[in-house]
FIZATOR-133461 format. One line per field, with one value per residue (C-alpha): chain; x, y, z; residue number from 1; residue in three letters. Coordinates in steps of 0.1 Angstrom, whole numbers. Layout:
unit <- [A	...]
x <- [X	...]
y <- [Y	...]
z <- [Z	...]
pos <- [NUM	...]
code <- [ala	...]
***
This chain:
unit <- [A	A	A	A	A	A	A	A	A	A	A	A	A	A	A	A	A	A	A	A	A	A	A	A	A	A	A	A	A	A	A	A	A	A	A	A	A	A	A	A	A	A	A	A	A	A	A	A	A	A	A	A	A	A	A	A	A	A	A	A	A	A	A	A	A	A	A	A	A	A	A	A	A	A	A	A	A	A	A	A	A	A	A	A	A	A	A	A	A	A	A	A	A	A	A	A	A	A	A	A	A	A	A	A	A	A	A	A	A	A	A	A	A	A	A	A	A	A	A	A	A	A	A	A	A	A	A	A	A	A	A	A	A	A	A	A	A	A	A	A	A	A	A	A	A	A	A	A	A	A	A	A	A	A	A	A	A	A	A	A	A	A	A	A	A	A	A	A	A	A	A	A	A	A	A	A	A	A	A	A	A	A	A	A	A	A	A	A	A	A	A	A	A	A	A	A	A	A	A	A	A	A	A	A	A	A	A	A	A	A	A	A	A	A	A	A	A	A	A	A	A	A	A	A	A	A	A	A	A	A	A	A	A	A	A	A	A	A	A	A	A	A	A	A	A	A	A	A	A	A	A	A	A	A	A	A	A	A	A	A	A	A	A	A	A	A	A	A	A	A	A	A	A	A	A	A	A	A	A	A	A	A	A	A	A	A	A	A	A	A	A	A	A	A	A	A	A	A	A	A	A	A	A	A	A	A	A	A	A	A	A	A	A	A	A	A	A	A	A	A	A	A	A	A	A	A	A	A	A	A	A	A	A	A	A	A	A	A	A	A	A	A	A	A	A	A	A	A	A	A	A	A	A	A	A	A	A	A	A	A	A	A	A	A	A	A	A	A	A	A	A	A	A	A	A	A	A	A	A	A	A	A	A	A	A	A	A	A	A	A	A	A	A	A	A	A	A	A	A	A	A	A	A	A	A	A	A	A	A	A	A	A	A	A	A	A	A	A	A	A	A	A	A	A	A	A	A	A	A	A	A	A	A	A	A	A	A	A	A	A	A	A	A	A	A	A	A	A	A	A	A	A	A	A	A	A	A	A	A	A	A	A	A	A	A	A	A	A	A	A]
x <- [405	372	380	384	364	383	398	394	418	429	444	436	434	462	459	473	437	420	426	425	388	372	381	372	334	307	277	250	223	186	174	141	128	88	64	50	16	7	21	-15	-30	-3	-11	-45	-39	-17	-46	-65	-41	-35	-72	-70	-44	-46	-19	6	38	37	67	65	98	107	129	162	184	177	205	202	236	270	272	246	211	175	164	145	108	97	67	38	20	49	46	10	13	45	45	84	104	136	154	166	134	108	77	70	35	45	17	7	-13	-46	-48	-32	-1	33	48	86	103	137	157	190	209	233	272	291	325	344	358	354	319	303	331	336	314	288	264	280	263	292	281	246	235	229	202	179	196	175	165	154	132	117	103	91	76	64	75	103	136	160	189	174	214	202	167	174	187	158	132	153	154	118	109	83	54	37	52	36	57	51	72	93	103	135	151	170	140	121	147	148	112	96	63	34	32	-11	-9	16	-7	-35	-11	-3	-44	-52	-27	-44	-78	-68	-59	-94	-109	-82	-86	-88	-46	-44	-76	-53	-23	-38	-57	-20	-7	-37	-31	6	-6	-30	4	22	1	-6	35	31	9	29	56	44	61	92	84	70	108	122	100	75	108	104	70	85	108	86	64	89	105	73	69	103	98	61	68	92	87	62	41	47	63	49	28	38	22	19	3	-3	18	-19	-30	-5	-17	14	39	68	93	85	108	87	80	49	35	8	-26	-19	-32	-10	-21	-4	-9	10	8	27	38	37	65	48	46	8	2	-23	-31	-49	-48	-57	-61	-49	-46	-12	-23	-45	-83	-96	-102	-137	-128	-106	-136	-160	-139	-130	-170	-174	-150	-165	-196	-185	-164	-196	-214	-187	-185	-225	-216	-196	-213	-216	-239	-231	-213	-175	-183	-211	-189	-170	-204	-213	-188	-183	-219	-215	-191	-200	-232	-214	-191	-217	-237	-205	-208	-169	-187	-218	-247	-273	-253	-262	-252	-218	-213	-220	-198	-169	-170	-162	-125	-110	-110	-113	-87	-86	-111	-122	-103	-89	-81	-57	-32	1	3	-7	-30	-34	-50	-42	-38	-68	-97	-115	-147	-140	-123	-136	-167	-176	-192	-180	-180	-170	-130	-125	-106	-102	-101	-126	-105	-126	-105	-106	-81	-75	-46	-25	-28	-62	-81	-117	-120	-116	-80	-88	-93	-62	-38	-61	-62	-81	-80	-96	-91	-100	-92	-125	-129	-165	-179	-211	-234	-214	-180	-155	-133	-104	-87	-116	-93	-86	-106	-127	-147	-134	-144	-131	-96	-95	-100	-74	-46	-55	-49	-19	0	34]
y <- [74	53	19	9	-17	-50	-53	-14	0	24	14	44	78	105	133	158	145	143	182	189	175	193	224	250	240	267	271	258	260	263	293	300	266	269	246	216	214	186	195	206	176	154	179	168	130	131	147	120	96	112	112	75	73	97	100	69	78	67	59	56	52	57	22	18	7	-29	-48	-60	-77	-78	-38	-25	-16	-14	21	33	34	47	30	43	51	73	92	98	111	135	139	129	104	101	71	64	89	83	101	108	119	131	130	158	160	173	142	154	152	171	158	164	138	123	130	119	151	163	148	172	186	188	155	123	111	134	117	79	51	44	60	92	125	126	91	89	127	155	152	186	195	195	234	226	196	219	243	221	198	221	194	200	176	160	140	103	96	101	86	49	66	92	66	40	69	78	44	55	62	37	36	20	14	-2	-31	-42	-11	-2	-31	-5	18	-11	-27	8	5	-18	-26	-54	-68	-67	-30	-14	-40	-18	13	-1	-8	29	35	21	27	64	61	40	80	99	141	164	163	127	126	149	132	94	107	127	88	76	104	92	56	60	76	44	24	41	42	6	1	23	2	-35	-42	-36	-60	-87	-84	-89	-100	-88	-69	-40	-35	-33	-8	12	15	19	51	69	62	73	103	117	101	85	47	17	13	-21	-46	-44	-76	-78	-112	-124	-155	-181	-159	-136	-168	-163	-139	-119	-129	-101	-123	-107	-127	-141	-137	-116	-129	-119	-136	-140	-117	-91	-86	-54	-48	-16	18	52	57	98	116	117	79	77	47	38	3	-5	-31	-37	-71	-67	-86	-84	-87	-55	-78	-103	-139	-153	-173	-144	-123	-141	-142	-105	-94	-123	-101	-69	-78	-88	-52	-36	-50	-46	-9	-5	-12	11	36	53	35	-2	-26	-29	-66	-55	-51	-85	-101	-86	-91	-128	-142	-125	-148	-178	-176	-171	-202	-221	-210	-224	-254	-253	-252	-272	-248	-234	-202	-191	-229	-224	-190	-201	-229	-206	-230	-201	-195	-220	-196	-162	-170	-138	-113	-84	-54	-35	-2	20	48	50	10	-7	-30	2	-2	-36	-37	-16	-36	-60	-44	-12	-27	-58	-55	-21	1	24	63	95	97	59	48	11	-13	-34	-59	-90	-117	-150	-175	-206	-225	-238	-272	-272	-303	-292	-264	-267	-267	-233	-219	-231	-200	-175	-150	-115	-90	-56	-32	1	28	39	70	65	99	113	102	74	68	81	63	75	55	58	76	43	21	-7	-27	-50	-28	1	-10	-23	8	25	-2	7	43	40	3	6]
z <- [-18	-37	-46	-82	-90	-102	-133	-138	-163	-133	-99	-80	-80	-72	-49	-75	-99	-66	-63	-97	-100	-71	-83	-113	-115	-118	-99	-113	-89	-104	-88	-113	-108	-108	-88	-112	-121	-103	-73	-57	-65	-52	-21	-21	-27	5	23	15	29	61	67	68	92	119	147	122	105	71	50	14	-7	-46	-48	-58	-86	-99	-110	-149	-150	-131	-129	-154	-141	-155	-162	-132	-124	-93	-73	-84	-49	-45	-75	-70	-39	-49	-85	-82	-100	-81	-73	-36	-22	5	14	50	67	104	125	144	177	157	138	108	92	78	51	39	15	18	-16	-25	-29	-55	-51	-31	-56	-22	-25	-52	-50	-79	-104	-90	-91	-114	-101	-94	-112	-141	-151	-144	-149	-129	-99	-85	-49	-21	-29	-63	-49	-25	-51	-79	-54	-25	-2	25	13	34	27	25	34	73	69	80	112	116	112	137	162	160	169	198	171	153	117	84	58	17	19	-9	-24	-6	21	37	48	58	80	99	110	136	115	111	77	76	89	61	37	45	38	6	-3	9	-18	-45	-39	-37	-75	-85	-92	-114	-110	-139	-141	-143	-172	-190	-188	-198	-224	-238	-235	-257	-285	-286	-289	-312	-334	-328	-340	-372	-373	-372	-398	-425	-418	-419	-453	-434	-407	-436	-443	-410	-378	-354	-338	-365	-348	-315	-325	-345	-317	-292	-314	-307	-268	-264	-290	-271	-235	-212	-226	-233	-199	-206	-224	-263	-273	-312	-317	-351	-367	-338	-314	-314	-291	-263	-244	-232	-260	-259	-271	-304	-326	-351	-383	-398	-428	-451	-452	-406	-382	-360	-326	-317	-276	-268	-247	-244	-210	-204	-189	-160	-161	-169	-193	-217	-232	-265	-285	-322	-342	-380	-412	-422	-463	-456	-455	-435	-445	-443	-408	-394	-398	-384	-351	-355	-358	-329	-307	-319	-309	-273	-269	-281	-252	-226	-235	-234	-193	-188	-171	-134	-110	-130	-114	-122	-129	-155	-185	-179	-173	-209	-229	-218	-222	-254	-266	-247	-268	-298	-290	-290	-320	-336	-320	-297	-266	-254	-246	-240	-233	-199	-188	-208	-192	-156	-160	-174	-205	-229	-207	-227	-256	-240	-214	-194	-178	-200	-188	-160	-143	-160	-148	-134	-138	-169	-142	-119	-87	-82	-44	-40	-19	-35	-22	-37	-71	-87	-58	-60	-84	-115	-109	-129	-134	-134	-163	-172	-204	-221	-242	-249	-272	-289	-289	-308	-301	-327	-314	-304	-317	-308	-336	-371	-388	-402	-372	-353	-347	-348	-319	-320	-290	-290	-267	-256	-228	-215	-191	-173	-173	-155	-180	-194	-210	-233	-252	-254	-276	-300	-329	-339	-356	-343	-368	-392	-427	-405	-399	-436	-448	-424	-435	-473	-464	-441	-451	-464]
pos <- [1	2	3	4	5	6	7	8	9	10	11	12	13	14	15	16	17	18	19	20	21	22	23	24	25	26	27	28	29	30	31	32	33	34	35	36	37	38	39	40	41	42	43	44	45	46	47	48	49	50	51	52	53	54	55	56	57	58	59	60	61	62	63	64	65	66	67	68	69	70	71	72	73	74	75	76	77	78	79	80	81	82	83	84	85	86	87	88	89	90	91	92	93	94	95	96	97	98	99	100	101	102	103	104	105	106	107	108	109	110	111	112	113	114	115	116	117	118	119	120	121	122	123	124	125	126	127	128	129	130	131	132	133	134	135	136	137	138	139	140	141	142	143	144	145	146	147	148	149	150	151	152	153	154	155	156	157	158	159	160	161	162	163	164	165	166	167	168	169	170	171	172	173	174	175	176	177	178	179	180	181	182	183	184	185	186	187	188	189	190	191	192	193	194	195	196	197	198	199	200	201	202	203	204	205	206	207	208	209	210	211	212	213	214	215	216	217	218	219	220	221	222	223	224	225	226	227	228	229	230	231	232	233	234	235	236	237	238	239	240	241	242	243	244	245	246	247	248	249	250	251	252	253	254	255	256	257	258	259	260	261	262	263	264	265	266	267	268	269	270	271	272	273	274	275	276	277	278	279	280	281	282	283	284	285	286	287	288	289	290	291	292	293	294	295	296	297	298	299	300	301	302	303	304	305	306	307	308	309	310	311	312	313	314	315	316	317	318	319	320	321	322	323	324	325	326	327	328	329	330	331	332	333	334	335	336	337	338	339	340	341	342	343	344	345	346	347	348	349	350	351	352	353	354	355	356	357	358	359	360	361	362	363	364	365	366	367	368	369	370	371	372	373	374	375	376	377	378	379	380	381	382	383	384	385	386	387	388	389	390	391	392	393	394	395	396	397	398	399	400	401	402	403	404	405	406	407	408	409	410	411	412	413	414	415	416	417	418	419	420	421	422	423	424	425	426	427	428	429	430	431	432	433	434	435	436	437	438	439	440	441	442	443	444	445	446	447	448	449	450	451	452	453	454	455	456	457	458	459	460	461	462	463	464	465	466	467	468	469	470]
code <- [met	ala	lys	gly	arg	lys	asn	gly	leu	tyr	ser	gly	ile	ser	glu	glu	leu	ser	ala	ser	met	arg	thr	gly	trp	ala	asp	thr	glu	arg	arg	glu	leu	thr	leu	glu	glu	gln	ala	pro	tyr	ala	ala	thr	arg	arg	ala	ala	leu	ser	ala	arg	phe	pro	gly	glu	arg	leu	val	ile	pro	ser	gly	asn	leu	lys	val	arg	ser	asn	asp	asp	thr	tyr	pro	phe	arg	pro	tyr	ser	gly	tyr	val	his	met	thr	gly	asp	gln	ala	arg	asp	gly	ala	leu	val	leu	glu	pro	arg	ala	asp	gly	gly	his	asp	ala	tyr	cys	tyr	gln	leu	pro	arg	asp	ser	arg	glu	asn	asp	glu	phe	trp	thr	gly	ala	thr	ala	glu	leu	trp	met	gly	arg	arg	arg	ser	leu	ala	glu	ala	glu	gly	val	leu	gly	leu	pro	cys	arg	asp	val	arg	arg	ala	ala	asp	asp	leu	ala	ala	ala	ser	gly	thr	pro	thr	arg	ile	val	arg	gly	ile	asp	pro	ser	leu	glu	ala	ala	val	ala	thr	glu	ala	glu	arg	asp	glu	glu	leu	glu	glu	ala	leu	ser	asp	leu	arg	leu	val	lys	asp	glu	trp	glu	ile	arg	glu	ile	arg	ser	ala	val	asp	ser	thr	val	arg	gly	phe	thr	asp	val	val	gly	glu	leu	ser	arg	ala	ile	ala	ser	ser	glu	arg	trp	ile	glu	gly	thr	phe	phe	arg	arg	ala	arg	leu	glu	gly	asn	ala	val	gly	tyr	gly	thr	ile	cys	ala	ala	gly	glu	his	ala	thr	ile	met	his	trp	thr	asp	asn	asp	gly	pro	val	arg	pro	gly	glu	leu	leu	leu	leu	asp	ala	gly	val	glu	ser	arg	thr	leu	tyr	thr	ala	asp	val	thr	arg	thr	leu	pro	ile	ser	gly	thr	phe	thr	pro	val	gln	arg	arg	val	tyr	asp	ala	val	tyr	glu	ala	gln	glu	ala	gly	met	ala	ala	val	lys	pro	gly	ala	ala	tyr	arg	asp	phe	his	glu	ala	ala	gln	arg	ser	leu	ala	ala	arg	leu	val	lys	trp	gly	phe	ile	glu	gly	pro	ala	asp	arg	ala	tyr	glu	leu	gly	leu	gln	arg	arg	phe	thr	met	ala	gly	thr	gly	his	met	leu	gly	leu	asp	val	his	asp	cys	ala	arg	ala	arg	thr	glu	glu	tyr	val	asp	gly	val	leu	glu	pro	gly	met	val	leu	thr	val	glu	pro	gly	leu	tyr	phe	gln	pro	asp	asp	leu	thr	val	pro	gln	glu	trp	arg	gly	ile	gly	val	arg	ile	glu	asp	asp	leu	leu	val	thr	ala	asp	gly	his	glu	asn	leu	ser	ala	gly	leu	pro	arg	ser	ala	asp	glu	val	glu	ala	trp	met	ala	arg	phe	ala	gly]
***
């Protein structure tokens, strides 16, 4: 008999109720499921991972529910490396690549099966199916993933029993599986690096998903412009809610905490409180991305004049950032060093800051000393994909010290941020923050701006707002 929770209204389950609950249920096994579209791409990715670690068992968990407060959990989001290698989003799962004598691997997936109707587990407890929703059966999971599937409740014992095979596991995802295997931290880090490395160049299926996420994001930004008057009457949270509605309608959720930064909040790089006023005459910096139902995200930023037109000082800052973004985007092409777009944008901003007299020149010296960073704060972009900062664990020589290749997707997002208490700039500049961010696909002959559906220049932004602003 299941144990009731403390202070629950029911003290237990009678034998009669238990017997009643176990009977009278229809067979709901889904027998007409077909292989998911992503499955053959995931198989190719697994083959590439297998080739890097011959003779070794590889364990890639999906992760577990995390407690938000008391018995309430956060919405589950699986580990991105697991999603990339399986196409699966189930909690409490794990992909295992079992080594073969020929140097290859046999892949199988541990899954949490459906709750049995022969006991009370399917309707008692906060994670039971009647509380959280139906899961796939192991047979159903095999049909859609194209992988043999096993009961994850045996996984820890299975892995512990097979201790003679060299094993690597991604750490920090599933403590119970991590405790079941004897591994070395350095070797496990190499597995995580490999999983990030293999996401640097996107396949055609991934590019379609990112493109879809960006298109939804463009619509979300247009939604926000259409509801600016309501945001003025309430707060930044109206903007956050407006964009979130689009993200939930067309995708899974937002790919990261939406930044709705009005007024001086625009000078804070990751402002996600979103509880401030939205006032005409100030700027709104909106940094947001829809996460697709397959968990690929967009990441776009526009800085908008809340009244519909930029003031002269706002336009000067905006034009400088636009000019820097143009320089950065021009450097995105196959064969270019990854750092080139960052350097081009930062040099442009450094020169502008010297011209304005905010930092000491000449511009080349200012850039070499990093003096522009007082006002630019962050790097100029990052890889994009399953994570908003995708491939974060990739080897440095393959990422920031690497070379751009067709199929890579990255952001270009220069910005200028004049803090409200910065006495080194004139009063009328303080509290102004501007960032422009677009998502670029590296192509065979250059790049494609996936987020080109949104205006970028100051004149284009004003015309767009005149058309859509409510």
